[in-house]
C-alpha positions as CSV (number, residue, x, y, z in Angstrom):
1,M,-5.6,-14.1,37.7
2,S,-5.3,-13.5,34.0
3,H,-1.9,-12.9,32.4
4,V,-0.2,-12.3,29.0
5,R,2.4,-14.8,28.4
6,T,5.4,-13.1,27.1
7,V,8.9,-14.7,26.0
8,L,10.1,-13.4,29.6
9,G,7.3,-14.8,31.5
10,D,3.7,-14.0,32.4
11,L,2.6,-10.4,33.3
12,P,-0.6,-8.7,34.1
13,P,-2.4,-7.4,30.9
14,E,-2.2,-3.7,32.1
15,E,1.5,-3.8,32.0
16,L,1.8,-4.6,28.3
17,G,2.0,-1.1,27.2
18,V,1.5,0.4,23.7
19,C,1.4,-2.7,21.6
20,D,1.6,-3.8,18.0
21,A,-0.9,-6.6,18.1
22,H,0.2,-8.4,14.9
23,D,3.7,-8.3,13.5
24,H,6.6,-10.5,12.6
25,L,10.3,-10.2,13.7
26,F,11.2,-13.4,12.0
27,L,9.5,-15.3,9.3
28,R,10.6,-17.7,6.6
29,S,8.4,-19.4,3.9
30,P,8.9,-20.8,0.4
31,K,6.2,-18.3,-0.7
32,F,8.6,-15.5,0.0
33,P,12.0,-16.6,-1.5
34,G,14.9,-14.3,-0.9
35,Q,12.6,-11.9,1.4
36,E,13.1,-13.9,4.8
37,L,12.9,-12.1,8.0
38,D,15.9,-13.9,9.6
39,D,18.4,-11.3,10.8
40,V,18.8,-10.9,14.5
41,G,20.5,-7.5,14.0
42,A,17.8,-6.1,11.8
43,A,15.1,-7.4,14.3
44,R,16.8,-5.7,17.1
45,A,17.2,-2.4,15.1
46,E,13.4,-2.6,14.2
47,L,12.3,-3.1,17.8
48,T,14.7,-0.2,18.9
49,A,13.1,2.0,16.3
50,F,9.6,1.0,17.6
51,R,10.5,1.7,21.1
52,A,11.7,5.1,20.2
53,A,8.4,5.9,18.5
54,G,6.6,5.1,21.8
55,G,6.0,1.2,21.4
56,A,6.3,-1.2,24.5
57,A,5.1,-4.5,23.1
58,V,4.9,-6.7,19.9
59,V,3.0,-9.8,19.3
60,Q,4.7,-12.0,16.9
61,W,2.3,-14.1,15.0
62,T,4.9,-16.3,13.2
63,P,3.8,-19.9,13.9
64,Y,5.6,-23.4,14.0
65,G,7.9,-24.1,11.2
66,M,8.3,-20.8,9.9
67,G,11.6,-19.5,11.5
68,R,10.3,-18.1,14.6
69,R,13.8,-18.1,16.2
70,A,12.3,-18.4,19.6
71,A,15.6,-18.7,21.2
72,D,16.5,-15.4,20.2
73,L,13.4,-13.6,21.4
74,P,14.2,-13.3,25.2
75,E,17.5,-11.6,24.6
76,L,15.9,-9.2,22.0
77,S,13.3,-8.3,24.6
78,R,15.8,-7.6,27.2
79,A,18.0,-5.5,25.0
80,T,15.3,-3.3,23.5
81,G,12.9,-3.1,26.5
82,V,10.1,-4.3,24.1
83,R,7.8,-7.0,25.6
84,L,7.4,-9.9,23.1
85,V,4.6,-12.5,22.8
86,C,5.4,-15.5,20.6
87,A,3.0,-17.8,18.8
88,T,2.5,-21.5,18.3
89,G,0.1,-22.7,15.5
90,L,0.3,-23.6,11.9
91,H,-0.2,-21.5,8.7
92,Q,-1.6,-22.5,5.3
93,A,-0.1,-25.6,3.8
94,A,1.6,-23.6,1.1
95,H,4.1,-22.4,3.7
96,Y,5.4,-25.8,4.5
97,D,7.1,-28.8,2.9
98,P,4.5,-31.7,2.6
99,E,6.9,-34.1,4.4
100,L,6.6,-31.8,7.5
101,L,2.9,-31.8,7.4
102,D,2.8,-35.5,7.1
103,E,4.9,-35.8,10.2
104,L,2.6,-33.4,12.1
105,R,-0.5,-35.3,11.2
106,G,1.1,-38.5,12.8
107,A,2.4,-36.8,15.7
108,G,-0.8,-34.9,17.3
109,L,-1.1,-31.2,16.2
110,A,-3.1,-30.1,19.3
111,E,-0.5,-31.8,21.6
112,L,2.4,-29.8,19.9
113,F,0.3,-26.6,20.4
114,V,-0.4,-27.4,24.1
115,S,3.3,-28.2,24.8
116,E,4.6,-25.0,23.2
117,L,2.0,-22.9,25.3
118,T,2.7,-24.6,28.5
119,D,6.2,-26.4,28.5
120,G,7.9,-24.2,26.0
121,I,9.1,-24.3,22.3
122,G,11.7,-27.0,21.8
123,T,14.6,-26.7,24.3
124,T,14.3,-22.7,24.4
125,G,12.3,-22.4,27.5
126,V,10.3,-19.7,25.7
127,R,6.4,-20.4,26.0
128,A,4.0,-19.3,23.4
129,G,1.2,-16.9,24.3
130,L,-1.2,-17.6,21.5
131,I,-2.2,-20.1,18.7
132,K,-2.0,-18.8,15.1
133,V,-3.9,-20.4,12.3
134,A,-5.1,-19.4,8.7
135,G,-8.2,-19.6,6.7
136,G,-8.3,-19.8,2.8
137,F,-9.7,-17.4,0.2
138,H,-13.4,-17.4,0.9
139,A,-13.2,-21.0,2.0
140,L,-12.0,-23.4,4.6
141,D,-10.1,-26.3,3.1
142,A,-9.2,-29.5,4.9
143,H,-5.9,-28.3,6.0
144,T,-7.7,-25.3,7.6
145,R,-10.3,-27.5,9.3
146,W,-7.5,-29.7,10.7
147,T,-5.4,-26.9,12.1
148,M,-8.4,-25.0,13.6
149,T,-9.6,-28.1,15.2
150,A,-6.3,-28.6,16.8
151,A,-6.1,-25.0,17.8
152,A,-9.6,-25.3,19.3
153,E,-8.4,-28.4,21.3
154,A,-5.4,-26.5,22.4
155,H,-7.5,-23.5,23.6
156,H,-9.9,-25.7,25.7
157,A,-6.7,-27.3,27.3
158,T,-5.0,-24.0,28.0
159,G,-7.3,-20.9,27.6
160,A,-5.0,-19.6,24.9
161,P,-6.5,-17.1,22.4
162,I,-6.6,-18.1,18.7
163,A,-5.4,-15.6,16.2
164,V,-6.4,-16.2,12.4
165,H,-4.8,-15.1,9.3
166,L,-7.8,-14.4,6.9
167,E,-6.7,-14.7,3.4
168,L,-7.0,-11.3,1.8
169,G,-9.4,-10.5,4.6
170,T,-12.0,-13.1,3.5
171,G,-13.8,-16.0,5.2
172,A,-14.3,-14.3,8.6
173,L,-17.9,-15.6,9.1
174,D,-16.9,-19.1,8.0
175,V,-14.1,-19.1,10.6
176,L,-16.3,-18.0,13.3
177,D,-18.9,-20.5,12.4
178,L,-16.2,-23.4,12.7
179,L,-14.3,-22.0,15.7
180,C,-17.2,-20.6,17.8
181,G,-20.1,-22.7,16.3
182,E,-18.8,-26.1,15.8
183,L,-15.7,-26.1,18.1
184,D,-17.1,-24.1,21.2
185,V,-14.3,-21.5,21.3
186,P,-15.8,-18.3,23.0
187,G,-15.8,-15.4,20.7
188,D,-13.6,-13.2,22.9
189,R,-10.8,-15.8,22.6
190,V,-10.6,-15.3,18.7
191,I,-8.7,-12.6,17.0
192,L,-9.5,-12.2,13.3
193,G,-6.5,-10.7,11.3
194,H,-6.4,-8.7,8.0
195,L,-9.9,-7.5,8.1
196,N,-9.0,-4.4,6.4
197,R,-8.0,-6.2,3.2
198,S,-11.7,-6.9,2.5
199,P,-13.3,-3.8,3.8
200,D,-16.9,-5.1,3.9
201,P,-18.6,-3.2,6.7
202,V,-21.5,-5.7,7.0
203,V,-19.3,-8.7,7.4
204,Q,-17.2,-6.7,9.9
205,R,-20.1,-5.8,12.0
206,E,-21.5,-9.2,11.9
207,A,-18.2,-10.6,13.0
208,A,-17.8,-8.2,15.9
209,G,-21.2,-9.1,17.1
210,S,-19.7,-12.6,18.0
211,G,-17.5,-10.9,20.5
212,C,-14.2,-11.5,18.7
213,W,-11.4,-9.2,18.3
214,L,-11.0,-7.4,14.9
215,A,-7.3,-6.8,14.1
216,F,-6.6,-4.1,11.4
217,D,-3.1,-4.6,10.4
218,G,-0.6,-4.1,7.6
219,P,-0.9,-0.3,7.0
220,S,0.8,1.1,4.0
221,R,0.6,-1.9,1.8
222,A,0.1,-0.4,-1.7
223,H,-1.7,-3.5,-3.2
224,H,-4.3,-3.6,-0.3
225,A,-7.3,-1.3,0.6
226,T,-5.6,-0.2,3.9
227,D,-4.5,3.3,4.8
228,W,-7.3,5.1,3.0
229,R,-10.1,2.9,4.0
230,M,-9.1,1.9,7.4
231,P,-10.1,5.1,9.2
232,E,-13.7,5.0,7.8
233,A,-14.0,1.2,8.7
234,V,-12.9,1.6,12.4
235,R,-15.0,4.6,12.8
236,A,-18.0,2.8,11.5
237,L,-17.4,0.0,14.0
238,A,-16.9,2.4,16.8
239,E,-20.1,4.2,16.0
240,A,-22.0,0.8,15.9
241,G,-20.7,0.0,19.4
242,F,-17.8,-2.2,18.5
243,G,-14.9,0.1,19.5
244,D,-14.1,-2.1,22.3
245,R,-13.2,-5.1,20.1
246,L,-10.5,-3.3,17.9
247,L,-6.7,-4.2,17.6
248,L,-4.0,-2.7,15.5
249,G,-0.9,-4.1,14.1
250,G,1.9,-3.6,11.4
251,D,2.3,-7.2,10.0
252,T,5.7,-6.9,8.6
253,V,6.3,-10.2,6.6
254,V,9.1,-9.4,4.2
255,S,12.5,-7.9,4.8
256,G,12.0,-4.9,2.4
257,A,9.1,-3.9,4.6
258,R,11.1,-3.2,7.8
259,S,11.8,0.4,8.4
260,V,15.5,-0.3,8.9
261,D,15.5,-1.7,5.3
262,G,13.6,1.3,3.8
263,G,10.1,0.3,4.4
264,P,7.4,1.5,6.7
265,G,8.1,-1.2,9.4
266,M,6.9,-1.2,12.9
267,P,7.2,2.5,13.7
268,Y,4.7,3.4,10.9
269,L,1.9,2.1,13.0
270,L,2.6,4.8,15.6
271,R,4.3,7.6,13.4
272,R,1.5,7.7,10.7
273,A,-1.4,5.3,11.4
274,R,-2.1,6.4,15.0
275,P,-2.6,10.1,14.4
276,R,-4.6,9.5,11.3
277,L,-6.9,7.2,13.2
278,E,-7.1,9.6,16.2
279,V,-8.8,12.0,13.8
280,E,-11.7,9.4,13.3
281,L,-11.7,7.8,16.7
282,G,-10.5,10.3,19.2
283,T,-7.4,10.1,21.4
284,D,-9.1,8.2,24.2
285,L,-10.2,5.4,22.1
286,M,-7.0,5.1,20.2
287,D,-5.0,4.9,23.5
288,R,-7.3,2.1,24.7
289,I,-6.9,0.2,21.3
290,L,-3.2,0.4,21.6
291,T,-2.7,-0.2,25.4
292,E,-5.9,-2.0,26.9
293,H,-7.2,-4.0,24.2
294,P,-4.2,-6.2,23.3
295,G,-3.8,-7.1,27.0
296,Q,-7.5,-8.0,27.2
297,A,-7.3,-10.0,24.0
298,L,-4.3,-12.0,25.1
299,A,-4.9,-12.3,28.9
300,V,-5.4,-15.8,30.0
301,D,-6.0,-17.6,33.3
302,W,-3.6,-20.2,32.2
303,K,-4.7,-23.9,32.8
Protein backbone atom coordinates (compact mmCIF):
# COMPACT_ATOMS: atom_id res chain seq x y z
CA MET A 1 0.00 0.00 0.00
CA SER A 2 1.23 3.49 -0.87
CA HIS A 3 1.03 6.22 1.76
CA VAL A 4 1.87 9.89 2.17
CA ARG A 5 4.28 10.34 5.06
CA THR A 6 3.05 13.25 7.20
CA VAL A 7 4.52 14.58 10.45
CA LEU A 8 1.76 12.71 12.33
CA GLY A 9 2.29 9.46 10.48
CA ASP A 10 1.47 7.78 7.18
CA LEU A 11 -1.95 8.14 5.60
CA PRO A 12 -3.62 7.03 2.36
CA PRO A 13 -3.13 9.58 -0.42
CA GLU A 14 -6.86 10.14 -0.86
CA GLU A 15 -7.04 11.48 2.71
CA LEU A 16 -4.65 14.37 2.11
CA GLY A 17 -7.38 16.80 1.06
CA VAL A 18 -6.96 20.24 -0.54
CA CYS A 19 -3.19 20.65 -0.59
CA ASP A 20 -0.69 23.45 -1.01
CA ALA A 21 1.94 21.27 -2.65
CA HIS A 22 4.92 23.61 -2.13
CA ASP A 23 5.25 26.03 0.76
CA HIS A 24 7.26 26.92 3.84
CA LEU A 25 6.22 27.40 7.45
CA PHE A 26 9.81 27.84 8.61
CA LEU A 27 12.88 28.86 6.66
CA ARG A 28 16.19 30.46 7.55
CA SER A 29 19.01 31.33 5.16
CA PRO A 30 21.93 33.78 4.96
CA LYS A 31 20.42 34.84 1.63
CA PHE A 32 17.40 36.29 3.46
CA PRO A 33 18.80 38.17 6.49
CA GLY A 34 16.11 39.61 8.72
CA GLN A 35 13.33 37.91 6.75
CA GLU A 36 13.37 34.51 8.44
CA LEU A 37 10.28 32.36 8.85
CA ASP A 38 11.00 31.39 12.44
CA ASP A 39 7.89 32.31 14.45
CA VAL A 40 5.74 29.43 15.67
CA GLY A 41 2.81 31.73 16.45
CA ALA A 42 2.88 33.21 12.96
CA ALA A 43 3.07 29.73 11.44
CA ARG A 44 0.03 28.66 13.45
CA ALA A 45 -1.89 31.75 12.37
CA GLU A 46 -0.97 31.17 8.72
CA LEU A 47 -2.13 27.56 8.86
CA THR A 48 -5.35 28.65 10.55
CA ALA A 49 -5.99 31.16 7.77
CA PHE A 50 -5.25 28.51 5.15
CA ARG A 51 -7.63 26.11 6.86
CA ALA A 52 -10.35 28.78 6.94
CA ALA A 53 -9.91 29.23 3.17
CA GLY A 54 -10.59 25.53 2.64
CA GLY A 55 -7.06 24.11 2.87
CA ALA A 56 -6.34 20.74 4.43
CA ALA A 57 -2.64 20.00 3.82
CA VAL A 58 0.69 21.77 3.26
CA VAL A 59 3.94 20.32 1.96
CA GLN A 60 6.89 22.14 3.54
CA TRP A 61 9.87 22.00 1.16
CA THR A 62 12.36 23.41 3.70
CA PRO A 63 15.30 20.96 3.67
CA TYR A 64 18.07 20.08 6.10
CA GLY A 65 19.95 22.94 7.79
CA MET A 66 17.49 25.73 6.94
CA GLY A 67 15.47 25.99 10.14
CA ARG A 68 12.74 23.43 9.50
CA ARG A 69 11.73 23.31 13.18
CA ALA A 70 10.60 19.74 12.69
CA ALA A 71 9.90 19.32 16.40
CA ASP A 72 7.19 21.99 16.22
CA LEU A 73 5.37 20.57 13.21
CA PRO A 74 3.31 17.79 14.88
CA GLU A 75 1.73 20.16 17.40
CA LEU A 76 1.05 22.74 14.67
CA SER A 77 -0.70 20.05 12.65
CA ARG A 78 -2.80 18.95 15.62
CA ALA A 79 -3.69 22.50 16.66
CA THR A 80 -4.77 23.67 13.21
CA GLY A 81 -6.12 20.49 11.66
CA VAL A 82 -3.83 20.91 8.65
CA ARG A 83 -1.83 17.87 7.56
CA LEU A 84 1.87 18.63 7.13
CA VAL A 85 4.57 16.91 5.09
CA CYS A 86 8.20 17.69 5.96
CA ALA A 87 11.26 17.49 3.70
CA THR A 88 14.78 16.25 3.99
CA GLY A 89 17.34 17.14 1.33
CA LEU A 90 19.76 20.01 0.70
CA HIS A 91 19.40 23.36 -1.06
CA GLN A 92 21.98 25.32 -3.07
CA ALA A 93 25.38 25.85 -1.43
CA ALA A 94 24.69 29.57 -0.96
CA HIS A 95 22.18 28.75 1.77
CA TYR A 96 24.79 27.10 4.05
CA ASP A 97 28.01 27.74 5.87
CA PRO A 98 30.90 26.07 4.02
CA GLU A 99 31.90 24.27 7.22
CA LEU A 100 28.54 22.50 7.40
CA LEU A 101 28.82 21.37 3.80
CA ASP A 102 32.30 20.00 4.48
CA GLU A 103 30.91 18.00 7.40
CA LEU A 104 28.11 16.59 5.26
CA ARG A 105 30.53 15.53 2.54
CA GLY A 106 32.41 13.49 5.08
CA ALA A 107 29.35 12.03 6.79
CA GLY A 108 27.43 10.56 3.83
CA LEU A 109 24.61 12.68 2.44
CA ALA A 110 22.45 9.86 1.10
CA GLU A 111 22.59 8.13 4.47
CA LEU A 112 21.38 11.34 6.15
CA PHE A 113 18.44 11.60 3.77
CA VAL A 114 17.49 7.94 4.28
CA SER A 115 17.70 8.30 8.05
CA GLU A 116 15.43 11.35 8.06
CA LEU A 117 12.93 9.58 5.82
CA THR A 118 12.82 6.34 7.78
CA ASP A 119 14.03 6.87 11.36
CA GLY A 120 13.20 10.53 11.83
CA ILE A 121 14.77 13.98 11.92
CA GLY A 122 17.21 14.15 14.82
CA THR A 123 15.45 13.20 18.03
CA THR A 124 12.05 14.63 17.01
CA GLY A 125 10.49 11.40 15.79
CA VAL A 126 9.22 13.33 12.76
CA ARG A 127 9.91 11.52 9.50
CA ALA A 128 10.35 13.39 6.24
CA GLY A 129 8.02 12.59 3.35
CA LEU A 130 10.09 13.86 0.43
CA ILE A 131 13.60 14.89 -0.60
CA LYS A 132 14.18 18.49 -1.70
CA VAL A 133 17.21 19.50 -3.79
CA ALA A 134 18.01 22.40 -6.11
CA GLY A 135 19.41 23.17 -9.53
CA GLY A 136 21.32 26.25 -10.62
CA PHE A 137 20.54 28.96 -13.15
CA HIS A 138 20.51 27.17 -16.52
CA ALA A 139 23.20 24.78 -15.21
CA LEU A 140 24.04 21.97 -12.80
CA ASP A 141 27.17 22.69 -10.78
CA ALA A 142 29.21 20.21 -8.73
CA HIS A 143 27.13 20.90 -5.59
CA THR A 144 23.91 20.17 -7.49
CA ARG A 145 25.27 16.92 -8.90
CA TRP A 146 26.42 15.84 -5.43
CA THR A 147 23.06 16.55 -3.79
CA MET A 148 21.00 15.06 -6.62
CA THR A 149 23.12 11.92 -6.67
CA ALA A 150 22.53 11.53 -2.93
CA ALA A 151 18.81 12.21 -3.44
CA ALA A 152 18.64 9.51 -6.11
CA GLU A 153 20.39 7.03 -3.81
CA ALA A 154 17.92 7.86 -1.05
CA HIS A 155 15.01 7.48 -3.46
CA HIS A 156 16.19 4.04 -4.53
CA ALA A 157 16.54 3.03 -0.88
CA THR A 158 13.13 4.32 0.25
CA GLY A 159 10.92 5.16 -2.75
CA ALA A 160 10.65 8.81 -1.63
CA PRO A 161 9.82 11.45 -4.25
CA ILE A 162 12.39 14.11 -5.14
CA ALA A 163 11.26 17.74 -5.30
CA VAL A 164 13.52 20.13 -7.21
CA HIS A 165 13.93 23.88 -6.85
CA LEU A 166 14.57 25.16 -10.38
CA GLU A 167 16.49 28.43 -10.12
CA LEU A 168 14.20 31.03 -11.70
CA GLY A 169 12.44 28.11 -13.36
CA THR A 170 15.42 27.14 -15.52
CA GLY A 171 17.34 23.92 -16.12
CA ALA A 172 14.37 21.55 -16.06
CA LEU A 173 15.61 19.32 -18.86
CA ASP A 174 19.16 19.16 -17.45
CA VAL A 175 17.71 18.08 -14.10
CA LEU A 176 15.66 15.35 -15.78
CA ASP A 177 18.66 14.19 -17.80
CA LEU A 178 20.57 13.75 -14.55
CA LEU A 179 17.89 12.33 -12.25
CA CYS A 180 15.90 10.24 -14.71
CA GLY A 181 18.61 9.57 -17.28
CA GLU A 182 21.90 9.03 -15.46
CA LEU A 183 20.51 8.16 -12.02
CA ASP A 184 17.48 6.04 -13.01
CA VAL A 185 14.84 7.86 -10.96
CA PRO A 186 11.39 7.24 -12.50
CA GLY A 187 9.86 10.41 -13.93
CA ASP A 188 6.77 10.20 -11.76
CA ARG A 189 8.98 10.35 -8.65
CA VAL A 190 10.28 13.83 -9.60
CA ILE A 191 8.53 17.13 -8.85
CA LEU A 192 9.86 20.18 -10.69
CA GLY A 193 9.21 23.43 -8.84
CA HIS A 194 9.01 27.04 -10.08
CA LEU A 195 8.28 26.23 -13.72
CA ASN A 196 6.09 29.33 -13.89
CA ARG A 197 9.17 31.54 -13.43
CA SER A 198 10.51 30.62 -16.85
CA PRO A 199 7.31 30.24 -18.87
CA ASP A 200 8.69 28.36 -21.86
CA PRO A 201 5.83 26.16 -23.16
CA VAL A 202 8.12 23.97 -25.24
CA VAL A 203 10.35 23.10 -22.27
CA GLN A 204 7.32 22.57 -20.06
CA ARG A 205 5.75 20.11 -22.49
CA GLU A 206 9.02 18.26 -22.96
CA ALA A 207 9.48 18.01 -19.19
CA ALA A 208 5.91 16.78 -18.76
CA GLY A 209 6.61 14.08 -21.34
CA SER A 210 9.05 12.49 -18.88
CA GLY A 211 6.14 11.74 -16.57
CA CYS A 212 7.36 14.14 -13.88
CA TRP A 213 5.15 16.46 -11.85
CA LEU A 214 5.07 20.14 -12.79
CA ALA A 215 4.68 22.47 -9.80
CA PHE A 216 3.43 25.99 -10.46
CA ASP A 217 4.11 27.88 -7.26
CA GLY A 218 4.70 31.29 -5.73
CA PRO A 219 1.68 33.19 -7.10
CA SER A 220 1.53 36.96 -6.70
CA ARG A 221 5.28 37.59 -6.85
CA ALA A 222 5.61 40.89 -8.67
CA HIS A 223 9.13 40.14 -9.92
CA HIS A 224 8.18 36.85 -11.55
CA ALA A 225 5.97 36.02 -14.54
CA THR A 226 3.44 34.21 -12.38
CA ASP A 227 -0.16 35.33 -11.99
CA TRP A 228 -0.82 36.68 -15.45
CA ARG A 229 0.95 33.90 -17.36
CA MET A 230 0.22 30.90 -15.16
CA PRO A 231 -3.38 30.40 -16.42
CA GLU A 232 -2.20 30.36 -20.02
CA ALA A 233 0.63 27.94 -19.22
CA VAL A 234 -1.46 25.41 -17.30
CA ARG A 235 -4.23 25.53 -19.91
CA ALA A 236 -1.69 24.81 -22.67
CA LEU A 237 -0.34 21.84 -20.72
CA ALA A 238 -3.83 20.50 -20.09
CA GLU A 239 -4.73 20.86 -23.77
CA ALA A 240 -1.53 18.99 -24.67
CA GLY A 241 -2.64 16.07 -22.50
CA PHE A 242 -0.62 16.85 -19.37
CA GLY A 243 -3.36 18.07 -17.05
CA ASP A 244 -2.75 15.03 -14.85
CA ARG A 245 0.85 16.14 -14.07
CA LEU A 246 0.08 19.53 -12.48
CA LEU A 247 0.60 20.71 -8.90
CA LEU A 248 0.03 24.10 -7.26
CA GLY A 249 1.73 25.76 -4.29
CA GLY A 250 2.27 29.09 -2.59
CA ASP A 251 6.02 28.98 -1.79
CA THR A 252 6.07 31.54 1.01
CA VAL A 253 9.79 32.05 1.72
CA VAL A 254 10.11 35.32 3.68
CA SER A 255 8.18 36.72 6.62
CA GLY A 256 6.64 39.62 4.73
CA ALA A 257 4.98 37.22 2.29
CA ARG A 258 2.79 35.60 4.97
CA SER A 259 -0.85 36.65 4.98
CA VAL A 260 -0.65 37.34 8.71
CA ASP A 261 2.18 39.81 7.99
CA GLY A 262 0.37 41.60 5.18
CA GLY A 263 1.40 39.44 2.22
CA PRO A 264 -0.62 37.04 0.07
CA GLY A 265 0.50 33.97 2.02
CA MET A 266 -0.96 30.50 1.87
CA PRO A 267 -4.65 31.52 1.60
CA TYR A 268 -3.96 33.36 -1.69
CA LEU A 269 -3.65 30.04 -3.48
CA LEU A 270 -7.29 29.23 -2.71
CA ARG A 271 -8.78 32.73 -2.50
CA ARG A 272 -7.40 34.18 -5.74
CA ALA A 273 -5.32 31.71 -7.76
CA ARG A 274 -7.89 28.90 -7.65
CA PRO A 275 -10.88 30.79 -9.11
CA ARG A 276 -8.69 32.40 -11.77
CA LEU A 277 -7.33 29.00 -12.85
CA GLU A 278 -10.80 27.44 -12.80
CA VAL A 279 -11.72 29.79 -15.66
CA GLU A 280 -9.02 28.13 -17.78
CA LEU A 281 -9.14 24.54 -16.55
CA GLY A 282 -12.65 24.01 -15.26
CA THR A 283 -13.69 23.09 -11.74
CA ASP A 284 -13.20 19.34 -12.14
CA LEU A 285 -9.53 19.52 -13.15
CA MET A 286 -8.80 22.19 -10.55
CA ASP A 287 -10.29 19.99 -7.85
CA ARG A 288 -8.07 17.09 -8.97
CA ILE A 289 -4.96 19.30 -9.05
CA LEU A 290 -5.55 20.40 -5.47
CA THR A 291 -6.85 17.18 -3.93
CA GLU A 292 -5.79 14.13 -5.97
CA HIS A 293 -2.50 15.08 -7.61
CA PRO A 294 -0.53 15.92 -4.43
CA GLY A 295 -1.42 12.59 -2.91
CA GLN A 296 -0.37 10.78 -6.09
CA ALA A 297 2.91 12.70 -6.27
CA LEU A 298 3.79 12.04 -2.62
CA ALA A 299 2.43 8.52 -2.11
CA VAL A 300 5.12 5.89 -1.60
CA ASP A 301 5.18 2.18 -0.99
CA TRP A 302 7.77 2.90 1.70
CA LYS A 303 10.72 0.57 1.83
